[in-house]
Every structure is written in structure tokens, then in C-alpha cells.
C-alpha positions in Angstrom: -8.8 10.9 15.4 -11.7 8.6 16.0 -12.9 6.4 13.1 -16.7 6.7 13.4 -17.6 5.1 10.1 -17.7 1.5 11.3 -15.4 -1.2 12.8 -12.3 -1.9 10.8 -10.0 -4.9 11.0 -6.3 -4.2 11.8 -3.7 -5.1 9.2 -2.1 -7.5 9.6 -5.1 -9.3 11.0 -4.7 -10.3 14.7 -6.6 -10.8 17.9 -6.6 -7.9 20.4 -6.0 -8.0 24.1 -9.8 -8.2 24.7 -10.1 -11.5 22.7 -11.8 -9.8 19.8 -10.4 -8.9 16.4 -8.0 -6.0 16.7 -8.8 -2.7 15.2 -6.5 0.0 13.9 -5.3 2.5 16.5 -6.4 5.5 14.5 -7.2 6.7 11.0 -3.5 7.0 9.8 -2.9 3.4 11.0 -6.0 2.2 9.1 -5.1 4.0 5.9 -1.5 2.7 6.0 -2.9 -0.8 6.3 -5.2 -0.2 3.3 -2.2 1.0 1.2 -0.1 -2.0 2.1 -3.0 -4.4 1.3 -3.6 -2.6 -2.0 0.1 -2.7 -3.1 0.7 -6.4 -2.1 -2.6 -7.9 -3.3 -2.4 -9.4 -6.8 -5.2 -8.6 -9.3 -7.6 -11.6 -9.3 -6.7 -12.6 -5.7 -10.0 -11.2 -4.3 -12.9 -13.2 -5.9 -15.5 -10.4 -5.6 -13.1 -7.6 -6.5 -10.9 -9.1 -9.2 -9.4 -5.8 -10.4 -8.2 -4.8 -6.9 -4.5 -4.8 -6.3 -1.1 -3.6 -7.6 0.6 -7.0 -7.3 3.9 -5.9 -6.1 4.7 -9.3 -4.7 5.2 -10.6 -8.3 8.2 -8.3 -8.6 10.3 -11.1 -6.9 10.3 -12.7 -10.4 11.1 -9.6 -12.4 14.4 -8.1 -13.4 15.4 -5.2 -11.2 16.0 -2.4 -13.7 14.7 1.0 -14.8 11.9 -0.6 -16.9 10.6 -2.6 -13.9 10.8 0.6 -11.8 8.8 2.5 -14.4 6.1 -0.2 -14.6 5.9 -0.4 -10.8 5.5 3.4 -10.6 2.6 3.3 -13.1 0.9 0.4 -11.3 1.2 2.0 -7.9 0.0 5.4 -9.1 -2.9 4.0 -11.0 -4.1 1.8 -8.1 -3.7 4.4 -5.4 -5.7 6.8 -7.5 -8.4 4.3 -8.3 -8.9 2.7 -4.9 -7.8 5.2 -2.4 -8.1 8.5 -4.2 -10.9 9.7 -2.0 -8.9 9.0 1.2 -5.4 10.2 0.3 -3.6 12.6 -2.0 -0.2 11.3 -3.2 2.5 14.0 -2.7 5.5 12.0 -3.8 5.9 8.6 -5.5 9.4 7.6 -6.4 10.4 4.2 -7.6 14.0 3.4 -8.1 16.2 0.4 -9.0 19.5 0.5 -7.2 21.8 -2.5 -7.4 19.6 -5.5 -6.4 17.0 -3.4 -4.5 13.8 -1.9 -5.8 12.6 1.0 -3.7 9.1 2.4 -3.6 8.9 5.7 -1.7 5.5 7.1 -1.1 4.5 10.3 0.7 0.8 11.0 1.0 -1.6 13.4 2.7 -4.7 12.0 4.5 -7.5 14.1 3.0 -9.7 13.9 6.2 -6.9 15.2 8.5 -4.2 16.8 6.4 -1.6 14.6 8.0 1.4 13.7 5.8 2.9 10.2 6.1 5.8 8.5 4.3 6.1 4.8 3.6 9.0 2.9 2.0 8.6 -0.6 0.5 11.7 -2.4 -0.7 12.3 -5.6 -2.7 15.7 -7.0 -2.5 16.7 -9.6 -5.1 19.7 -11.6 -6.1 22.7 -9.8 -7.6 
């Protein structure tokens, strides 16, 4: 599907083969990049959008237990709804703490196309 609503930067940022900034290949690629940016950005990191971000990177410093999994699920759900609710519909959000690994499994539907995509983020800590 073509993205006719302007030129978007690829995530992660890179230079394309034509020497210009790379763009996402398609709408699903663009939305996946938006989700990853949202989840990994810490609130306050963007000066002109201080409330943007779920701050999952800070989990490196948290205990890996059911409480952390519950807080993570709430943060992810709230931020996806607030910032990308007009672009995606969350079909499944499962956050689990297993041994030293925190798993975030997300399945979403792109509203514009109906395409369903799954993403898994993991944070492995020390035992």
C-alpha cells in the first residue's frame, strides 16, 4: 500500500541507496517503526512532546516479576491507545515474566488495511 500522506523517515534512521534519507517500504513497516519508537521512548525524552513514550528501556533496572509485567502491560496499553489508537486496533497484548525474561507480545490490526501483525519485544535480565 502506498503512503500518500507525506514522506516518512525509516526506523531506524538510515540513508537509502539513492543517498537520501530512507523511507519505510510500506504502511505496515511504517506503523511497526512507530510502535517501536513509542515503546522505547522515555517520557520527557522528546522536548516538544514530553508525555510521548512508554519508556520500556527503563525496565533494565526493574525486577522481573508479575508486578513489573502488570505495570508494563498498563503502560503499553495506555500509550498505544493514546498515540496510535487512530492507526491500529490492539487485538492481543500479553506481558509475562518468565525466569529472567520479560516478554511483550502484541498483535494489532492496521485500521487502514485490516492487516494483522504480531510483534514480540523481550528484555532479558540477570538471574
